[in-house]
N, C-alpha and C positions, 0 to 999 in steps of 0.2 A: 464566290468562295464555293469553293471546292466540298465536292461532298466527299466527308469518310466511309472509304468502301468497306459493307460487314460478310464474314465470312461465314461458313458453314459449312464447319468437322462432319465429313462421311466416318460411317463406321471403318473405312478400311484405310482414315488418316488425312483423305485427301479436304483440300481444300477449297469451297466451289464460291467465286460470290456471289450473293444473296437474290444478285441482280441479273447474274447470265447464270438462276437456277426456271425452271420452265414450273407450268403452274400447276404439274402434274408431282414434283419435290417440294414445293413449299407447300401444298397441301398434305404427305403424307407428314413431311417434317415437321407441323405446324398441330399432328395428331399426335404423333410420337410425341412431344409436348407437352401437351390436355395430357397425354397416358400419366407420362411420369409427373408430372403435378398432382394426380390426384393421386397415385401411387405414393406420393409423398405423400400427401395429405393419411392417406390413410394411416399408415407407415409411423405419423409423429401421434395420429388419433390411439392409434393402439399402448402408443412405447404410453401416454398421459394415464390412461382407462388401467398397466399396468404399471403404476409405482405405488409403492407397500406405504402403507400408514403408519408410524413412526412415531410411540410416545401414548400416554394412557385414553391424554385426549383425546387424539382421533381416533382409535378404537373402539373410544366409548359414541364417541360421531356419530359413527359406521356401522356399530350396534344397532343406532338405536332405531334404523331404517328397518323395516320387515324384511324377512328374505323369503323366498318362494313358496318356504315352506307356513310363510303363515298366510297363505292365499290358496282361495281351492283350485283344485287340480286345474278344470278348466279354463281357467284363466291363469293360469303361469303358460300353460300353455299356446293360450290365441295369440300373448306375449312376446313367445316363440316361434312361433314360426310365421311372424311380422317381418 
């Protein structure tokens, strides 16, 4: 059975067969993929935290949690520095 070729597309648009890439190129490509995945996860997490609450029940639920003003200053300061 013939192995299907897998290609990597470079930033300038060239296609390279992954089997023909040298070790440093494969390592750099993997690092780039990991950085992109991490950035995507961070963007998704940020988007989730910025969702707005709709409706009285949602606002009431959110308001039931203490805000920063309900904690001593030294407690809030230690949380913000983490």
